[in-house]
N, C-alpha and C positions, 0 to 999 in steps of 0.2 A: 373833745376827743370822742371818737366813736365808741359805743358800748362794746364791751368784750363779749364775744360770741361763745356760748356754752351749748354743748350737746348733752341732753339728758336722755338716758336710755333706761326705761322703767316699764315693766309689763303691767303693773297695777295702774289702772287709769286714775283711780282716786289719788294715789301717791304722786303720780306723774303731774296731775293738774295742780296739786297743792305745792309741790316743789317748784314747778314752773312759775306759779304765781309769786311765790316768795322770792325767787331769784330775780324775776322781772322787777319786783318792788325794790330790790337791792340795786337795780340799775344795770342788770345784765340783759343781753339779747339771748333768748333761749329757743333752741330748736329741739324738738322732742322726737323720740322713736320708741315703739312699744316692744321691741325685742332686739337681740344682738345683730341679726341679719340686716334689719332696717337701719339700726344704728351704724353699722359698718358702711352701708351705702351712703348715709347722710354725712358721715365723717369724710367721705371722699368728694363730696360736693363742694363747689366753690361758692362763697368763701369758706375755707376750712375753719373748724371750731378752734378756739383758743384753749379749750379744756373740755374733757369728757367726764361726765358723771354717769356711772352705770351701776345698776342692780347686779347682784350675783346670779340669783336663780331666775332664769328666763327660758322660754321655749325656744327650740331650734338652735340658737347659739347663746350660751350663757355668758355671764360677765367675764369669766376667765378666758373663754374662747374669743370673746371680743378683744380683750386685752392682747392676747397672743397675735391676733390678726392685725391689730393696729401697730403693735411694736415690730412686727415683721415686715411692714410696708415702709420702704425708705422715705416715702412722701408724708407719712403720718406719724412715724415713730417719735418725733419730737413733741407731740401733743401730750400733755400730762393727763393721766387718768386717775380719778378718785373712785374707789370701789365703795358702794353703799352696802353695808351688811346689817344683819340683825344681831341683837344682843347675844353674846356668847358663841357666835358662829366662828370659832377659831379656825376650823378647817377651811372655811370659805376665805377667811382673811389670808391664810397662808397660801392657798391655791391661787388667789388673786394676785398676791405679791409675786409669787413664782412665775405667773403668766406675764408679768410686766406692769402691773398697776403701780403707780407712784405713791399711793397712800390709800388708806381705808378710813371710813368713818361710819359710825352708827347712823342709821336712818333717823333723821331728826323728828322729835315729837314735841319738844318744849322750846320756848324762846331761847334758852341757853344753848340748846342743841343747834338751833339755826345760827346763833352767833358764832359758835365753833365752826360750823360748816362754811359760813362766809369768810371767816379768817383763814381756814384751810385753803379755800379757793383762791383768796387773795395772795396767800403765801406761794402757792404753786404757780400762779400767774407771774409773780415776780421772778421766781426761779426760771420759768420758761422764757421770760423776757431777757434775763441775763444770759441764758444759754443761746438765745437767738442773736444777741449782740456779740457774744463771744464767737459764734459761728461766722457772723458777718466780718468781724475783725480778722478771723483766721483766713477767710476767703481773700480779704484785701491784702493780708500779709503774704499769702501764697502767690497772688497775682504780682505783688511787688517783688517777691523773691524771684519769680520766673523772669520778670523784666530785668532785674538786676543781673541774674545769671546770664541772660542773653547779652546784655551790654558788656559784662565782664568777659564773656567768651569772645565777643567781637573785638574788645580791646586787646585781649590776649593774642588774637590773630594779627592785629595791627602791630603789636609790640614785637612778636616773633618775626613778622615781615621786615621790620626795621633792623633786625640783627643780620649783618651781612654774611653771605656765604664766603668760605675761604676762596681767595682769588686763585687763578691759575698760576702755577709757579713760573718764575722768570729765571730761576737759578737752581741751586742744589737743594734748597730747603723745601720741606713739605709741611702742610698745615691741616689741622682738624680741630673742630670746635663742637662742644656740646653744652647746651643751655637748658637747665631744668628748673623752672620756677616752683616754689613750694605751693603756691596757690595759682589762681587764674593769671594773676599778674605778679611779676617779680621786681625786685629792687636791684638785681645785678644787671650790669650792662657791659657790653664790649663793642669795640669797633676796630676795623682793620683798614689801614691806609696804605695805598701804593704811592711811595715817595719816589723822587727822582733818583737816578743812578742805581736802579734796581735795589732800592732799600724798602723795607716793609716796616710800617709802624703798627704796633699792637697795643691797644689800651684795654685794660680790665678795671672796672670800678664796682664797688659794692656799697649801695646806699643803705643806711641803717633801716632796719625793719624790712617788711615786705607787704605787698598789697597795693592798693590804688595810689596812696600818697607816695610810697617809695618808687612805684613804677613811673609816676609823673616826673619825679625828681631825677630818676635815672635817664629819662628822655632828655631832660634839661642838661644833664652832664654830657650826654652824647652830642647835643647840639652845640654846647659851648666849647667842647674839646676840638671839634672839627677845624675851626679857623686857626687854632693854635698849632695843629699839626701841619697845616699848609705853610705856616711860617718856618717849618722845619727847625723847631726849637730842640735843644737838648732835652732828654727825658726829664731831668730834674727841673729845668726851666718850665717845661710844659705843665708839670704837676703844680708848681708854684703859681703859675698863671691860672690854672683851673681852680685852685683854691680861692683866688681873688674873684674870679668870674662867678663862681657859684655862691659865694657868701651872701650876695644880695637876694638870692632866690630861695635859699634853704631856710625854712621856718626854724624857730628855736627848738633845739632838741634833735635836729636832724644833722647828719654829717655823712661823709662817705670815705672809704679808703680807695686807693688807686695804685695801679702798677702800669708803667708804660715802658716799652722798649722799641728800639730801632734796630732791625736786623739787616745785615748785608746778605742778600739772597745768593750772592756768588761765593762769598768767603766764609759765611757763618759768623762774622764778627757781630757782637751784640753790645749796644750801649743801653743801659737800663737805669731806672730809678723807681722807688715805691714809697708810698706814705701810708703807714698803718696797715698795710696789706700783708697777707701771708707771704712768706718768701717763695719765690719761684724755685723749682727743683730741676736740676739737670741730672739725667741718669745715662749711663753708658758703660763701655767696657771697663772703665777705671772706677766704677762705683758712683754713688750719688754725691752731689754738692748743691749748695743752695745759693740763690741770689737774694740777699736780704733787703728788706724795706727799711726806710727810716721811720722812727716813731712819729706819731701825730695823727691828725685828722684833716681831711679836706672839707671845705664848705663853711668853715668858721673863721677864715681870715687870719690864721695864726701860723701859716707856713711861710717862713722867711728864707726863701732859697732852699733847694733840696739837692743834696749831694747825690751824684750818680756814680756808676762804675761801669766797667766793661768786662766782657767775657767772650768766649768763642765756642760755638758749637762745632765740635770735631766730628768727622765721619763716624757714624754709629751712635751718636748721642741724640737724646730727645730732651727738650725743655718743656716743662709743664707749668703754666700759670693757672691758678684756681682761686676761688673765693672760699671764705671760711665755712660756708655751709657744708662743704665736703668734710673737712677735718673735724668739725663740731657735731657731725651726725652721731646720734647715740643709739646704742643697742637697748633692748628692754630693761637692762640693769643700769642704764644711764652712763655706760662707758663710752668714751669718745672714739670715733674712728681714728683720729689722731694723725699727726704728721709722719711718725715712724711707720705706721701701718701703710700709709700712702707710699712712702719711699720704697717699702718692700715690694709692693705690687708693681710700682713703676720700674724698679730695678730688675724685677723678674721678667718683665716684658719689654725692656727698653728697645729691643731691635725689631719689634713688631711694627706693622703699619700703624700710623697715627690713629686711624679710626679703631683699630683693634685694641690699641692701648686704652682708648676711652671705654671700649666694651669691657675690658678686664677691670677697670676701675669701677664701672657700673656694677658688675657682677659682685665684686668684693664688697661694695657699699650695700648692695641688696642683701647679701648674706649677713652683714653686720647689723643692719637695722630691722631685719625681718622679725616679726610679722608687720612691723610699722614701716614708716618711710621717713626720710630726712625732714626736719621741721623748717629748714631754711632753704633759700634759693641756692642753686649750685651752678657754677659756670666753670668750665675747664677748657683750656686751649693747649694743644700739643703742637709744638714746633720742632721738626726733626731734620737732622742732617743725616740722610741714609748712609749706611756703610758703603764704601766704594767696592 
């Protein structure tokens, strides 16, 4: 290993020669300077010194001034500086430390003094090495973080691109969607299917957790559900089939909830089923009502058939399917946004355009969670039969 490079700044030629000789005998490479100005110039030369030893009292630029100049230079500030003082020079010690010296030591005169000097130097070199290693690791972590952030942002764009836009209406029903992941990637997923005979299939699922793992599994749910919808299964049959299909892909501890409906775009008739999912809400002139889900979880192979039901969106009514990140959102006192609050907001604005209903929910949610934000992904779909 190459010898560690020390810069010795001392205006006394006798002391400078003696210290340089002793340090070289101890195995160090020594560069000398006879005042602070020359010392600062040599500190900036390559290769940089690993440590600086400096006297306090020197012409032109004293030790304190040298310390201040070195510590204010971004390329030099990490170099440890040991101030050499004379016995009892408390003011010099304080001034040197205030200027940025890392330590001070009496100018050595005896063998024991030199032993202490060598140990102080070795200790500060170890500290400097640890700081350098920490700075290196921080740079690596920062680079890795930037790379990860770039990749997550790219994955977010891909995920959002896979979320379909509401299709053009073929009948009386109107549709709006809002998807807000808690992080770059979310575990909620939805899909919209144009079925034959002017029927519309809508699937909403919520994979446990959020982040990369949940996002990948949500994509798997989306891919596995598509062929089931093509078979035009009843909603309950589709969810049972999705449970079987996802079981082989979901790692232990992961599951999802789901809600699927088939809506007739001309009559507003709805066939629906849910597993473990929050109930859908219908609001309109006659007040709110819910479309409940069945208990259970998807992705663990325990759904043995799923009962569904029917309803009808009458003119002036809006149906809202959402994930639990909405109702579970907390205010600063940990109070939930809750289903009743959501019903109140929806009932107040049931006749508004579907996109405006989403805006009103967003505003109420923002007021509830401020100054924070929801901790989970939120997906909301509004299906409306406008008033005649």
